[in-house]
DRENKE-968584 format. One record per residue (C-alpha): residue in three letters; x, y, z. Coordinates in steps of 0.25 Angstrom, whole numbers. Layout:
# DRENKE-968584
[site Ala,[X,Y,Z]]
...
# end
This chain:
# DRENKE-968584
[site Ser,[143,405,696]]
[site Ser,[148,420,696]]
[site Asp,[148,418,711]]
[site Gly,[158,406,713]]
[site Cys,[149,398,718]]
[site Asp,[144,384,712]]
[site Pro,[129,383,712]]
[site Ser,[130,369,711]]
[site Asn,[132,369,725]]
[site Ile,[124,378,732]]
[site Gly,[115,372,742]]
[site Ile,[125,360,744]]
[site Ala,[128,360,760]]
[site Pro,[143,357,763]]
[site Leu,[149,343,764]]
[site Glu,[159,347,774]]
[site Pro,[154,345,788]]
[site Thr,[164,352,796]]
[site Val,[158,365,803]]
[site Phe,[166,379,806]]
[site Glu,[160,384,818]]
[site Leu,[163,398,821]]
[site Ile,[159,409,829]]
[site Tyr,[160,422,823]]
[site His,[161,437,833]]
[site Val,[158,451,829]]
[site Thr,[164,464,835]]
[site Val,[164,479,831]]
[site Leu,[177,483,828]]
[site Ser,[185,494,835]]
[site Gly,[189,506,830]]
[site Leu,[182,518,821]]
[site Trp,[176,506,811]]
[site Gly,[171,498,824]]
[site Glu,[157,503,822]]
[site Leu,[156,498,808]]
[site Ser,[165,486,807]]
[site Arg,[164,472,812]]
[site Met,[174,460,815]]
[site Val,[169,448,815]]
[site Thr,[177,435,821]]
[site Ile,[176,422,816]]
[site Met,[182,410,826]]
[site Pro,[178,395,829]]
[site Arg,[166,392,837]]
[site Phe,[171,380,844]]
[site Leu,[188,382,850]]
[site Ile,[195,370,856]]
[site Arg,[206,374,867]]
[site Asn,[215,362,873]]
[site Glu,[218,368,887]]
[site Ser,[228,356,889]]
[site Ser,[242,358,894]]
[site Trp,[248,345,888]]
[site Leu,[236,337,879]]
[site Asp,[233,340,867]]
[site Ile,[219,336,860]]
[site Asp,[211,332,849]]
[site Val,[198,337,847]]
[site Lys,[187,333,835]]
[site Gln,[171,333,833]]
[site Val,[165,319,838]]
[site Gly,[166,310,826]]
[site Ala,[172,314,819]]
[site Pro,[187,309,812]]
[site Asp,[199,312,822]]
[site Thr,[204,318,810]]
[site Ser,[197,329,812]]
[site Arg,[202,332,828]]
[site Val,[210,345,832]]
[site Gln,[221,344,839]]
[site Ile,[221,353,852]]
[site Lys,[235,357,855]]
[site Lys,[236,361,871]]
[site Gly,[234,374,872]]
[site Glu,[228,377,859]]
[site Met,[214,380,855]]
[site Leu,[209,379,840]]
[site Pro,[194,378,834]]
[site Phe,[185,367,834]]
[site Tyr,[175,365,822]]
[site Trp,[166,354,819]]
[site Phe,[173,343,808]]
[site Asp,[157,337,805]]
[site Ile,[145,343,809]]
[site Thr,[138,331,808]]
[site Leu,[143,325,820]]
[site Pro,[143,331,835]]
[site Glu,[147,343,838]]
[site Leu,[156,338,850]]
[site Val,[170,337,850]]
[site Cys,[180,325,855]]
[site Ala,[195,325,861]]
[site Arg,[206,317,863]]
[site Pro,[221,321,868]]
[site Thr,[229,321,855]]
[site Gln,[233,307,852]]
[site Ser,[248,304,856]]
[site Arg,[252,291,864]]
[site Asn,[239,289,871]]
[site Arg,[229,290,862]]
[site Tyr,[213,294,865]]
[site Ser,[200,290,861]]
[site Trp,[191,306,858]]
[site Ser,[181,309,868]]
[site Gly,[169,310,871]]
[site Gly,[160,325,863]]
[site Cys,[160,338,869]]
[site Asp,[150,347,865]]
[site Leu,[156,361,863]]
[site Cys,[144,368,865]]
[site Ser,[143,364,880]]
[site Leu,[151,375,887]]
[site Gly,[158,370,901]]
[site Met,[168,359,905]]
[site Ile,[166,344,901]]
[site Pro,[175,332,902]]
[site Leu,[180,324,890]]
[site Arg,[185,309,893]]
[site Val,[198,304,882]]
[site Arg,[203,290,884]]
[site Ser,[214,285,878]]
[site Ile,[213,276,868]]
[site Asn,[218,263,875]]
[site Gln,[207,268,885]]
[site Leu,[217,269,896]]
[site Asn,[218,282,897]]
[site Leu,[207,294,900]]
[site Arg,[207,306,900]]
[site Ser,[198,320,901]]
[site Leu,[197,331,894]]
[site Arg,[190,345,901]]
[site Val,[184,353,891]]
[site Asn,[178,366,894]]
[site Val,[169,374,884]]
[site Glu,[167,390,883]]
[site Leu,[161,400,874]]
[site Gln,[172,408,869]]
[site Pro,[173,421,874]]
[site Gly,[168,433,862]]
[site Thr,[160,423,855]]
[site Gly,[147,427,859]]
[site Gly,[146,413,865]]
[site Ser,[146,404,851]]
[site Gly,[162,403,853]]
[site Thr,[167,389,862]]
[site Ile,[180,385,869]]
[site Val,[182,373,870]]
[site Ser,[194,370,880]]
[site Met,[201,354,882]]
[site Arg,[211,351,892]]
[site Asp,[214,336,898]]
[site Glu,[210,334,914]]
[site Asp,[219,326,925]]
[site Pro,[218,312,920]]
[site His,[217,307,935]]
[site Gly,[204,316,934]]
[site Glu,[208,328,945]]
[site Gly,[200,341,942]]
[site Ser,[193,332,929]]
[site Leu,[180,335,925]]
[site Phe,[175,321,925]]
[site Arg,[181,310,934]]
[site Ile,[175,296,939]]
[site Glu,[183,289,951]]
[site Asn,[181,275,953]]
[site His,[182,273,968]]
[site Ser,[174,258,966]]
[site Pro,[182,248,966]]
[site Phe,[176,245,953]]
[site Gln,[180,247,938]]
[site Val,[169,256,934]]
[site Phe,[164,259,920]]
[site Ile,[161,272,918]]
[site Ser,[153,278,903]]
[site Gln,[150,291,899]]
[site Asp,[136,292,894]]
[site Gly,[132,297,880]]
[site Val,[138,297,865]]
[site Leu,[148,306,867]]
[site Ala,[156,296,878]]
[site Asn,[169,290,871]]
[site Pro,[172,280,881]]
[site Ala,[179,266,881]]
[site Ser,[173,252,878]]
[site Val,[174,242,888]]
[site Met,[169,227,884]]
[site Leu,[161,221,896]]
[site Arg,[160,206,899]]
[site Asn,[149,204,890]]
[site Asp,[157,210,879]]
[site Thr,[148,221,880]]
[site Ser,[155,237,878]]
[site Leu,[153,247,887]]
[site Ser,[158,260,883]]
[site Cys,[163,265,898]]
[site Asp,[178,270,906]]
[site Arg,[182,260,917]]
[site Ile,[187,266,928]]
[site Gln,[195,257,938]]
[site Pro,[193,255,954]]
[site Gly,[201,268,959]]
[site Glu,[201,276,945]]
[site Arg,[198,288,942]]
[site Thr,[195,294,927]]
# end
């Protein structure tokens, strides 16, 4: 056709599930032509910032393949987009893979403002760390833009948002309730499995 469109494609939705959520901000230009001209600023809706002083962090959408992960180096801030709109709009994180390999954390809702802890566990289940996630609004976006700040917490639990101490003489099994958990799987004596963390007497996590 004369406008360059293929009539056979009219009404067919795109097959690419990736979604780029953007926000825009309209301001009046300063100067002589300000009353007649406007400036439109377009930016990503979600920005993720790594506030750790030594740790690089991987992030991705929950359920998306590992190849979709975004590596955020310490002190860096990058935009985040949904890899697949059919998956839950939740973000998971883990330390960037090095000598100690970690599993992905549970899901974090980028629309829930405030601070939450995320648990991340090493593949061999020997190391358990937590990340502090702070979700806040981007200034100057009219409440539409979001900045997500991540940093590692003290491995011994000092000052952590989430800490459990076992002061009993028994080994304690603790499980996170809900579908967003990413716990370990422990085999019991009757050959049944229980998804939980094990905390020895005197330990804290």
